[in-house]
C-alpha positions in Angstrom: 6.4 -5.4 -6.4 2.7 -5.0 -5.9 1.1 -2.2 -3.8 -2.6 -2.3 -2.9 -4.2 1.0 -1.7 -5.7 0.3 1.7 -9.4 0.0 1.1 -12.1 -2.6 1.8 -11.7 -5.8 -0.3 -8.7 -4.2 -2.0 -10.8 -2.6 -4.7 -7.9 -0.5 -6.2 -4.5 -2.0 -6.9 -1.2 -0.9 -8.3 1.2 -3.3 -10.0 4.1 -2.2 -12.2 3.3 -5.0 -14.6 -0.3 -3.7 -15.1 -0.5 -0.4 -16.9 2.9 0.7 -15.6 1.7 0.8 -12.0 -1.4 3.0 -12.6 -4.0 2.6 -9.9 -6.7 0.3 -11.4 -9.8 -1.5 -10.3 -8.7 -5.0 -9.1 -9.0 -7.6 -11.8 -9.2 -5.0 -14.6 -7.1 -2.7 -16.6 -9.5 0.2 -15.8 -7.8 3.1 -14.0 -9.6 4.7 -11.1 -8.7 8.0 -12.7 -10.9 7.1 -15.6 -13.9 7.1 -13.2 -12.9 10.4 -11.8 -12.5 11.9 -15.3 -16.0 10.6 -16.3 -17.6 12.3 -13.3 -15.6 15.5 -13.8 -16.9 15.7 -17.4 -20.5 15.4 -16.3 -20.9 11.7 -17.2 -22.9 9.5 -14.9 -21.8 6.5 -13.0 -24.1 4.4 -15.1 -22.4 5.7 -18.3 -19.0 4.8 -16.8 -20.2 1.3 -15.9 -21.7 0.8 -19.4 -18.4 1.7 -21.0 -16.3 -0.4 -18.5 -18.4 -3.5 -17.7 -15.4 -5.2 -15.9 -16.0 -2.7 -13.1 -19.0 -3.5 -10.9 -21.2 -0.8 -9.4 -20.2 -2.0 -5.9 -16.5 -1.6 -6.8 -17.0 1.9 -8.2 -19.1 3.1 -5.2 -16.6 1.5 -2.7 -13.7 3.3 -4.4 -15.6 6.7 -4.4 -16.5 6.3 -0.8 -12.9 5.6 0.1 -11.7 8.6 -1.8 -14.4 10.7 -0.1 -13.2 9.5 3.3 -9.6 10.3 2.5 -10.5 13.9 1.4 -12.7 14.5 4.5 -10.0 13.2 6.8 -7.7 15.9 5.4 -9.9 18.9 6.0 
């Protein structure tokens, strides 16, 4: 069973057959959590994109914008 997190163009997806259902960028095996971890550790978006070229800048920004909207809707 596949579950796509509701976001524009279905940027983030979960599939039990891909990385045990971890939320990943669609078409990759790169977890969204990895992007968050990079930013928490003080790395830049460019550094993340260099290390994970299967994730486009547009995908990363869309995912971060969606996460921001979810947080702001809860406060």
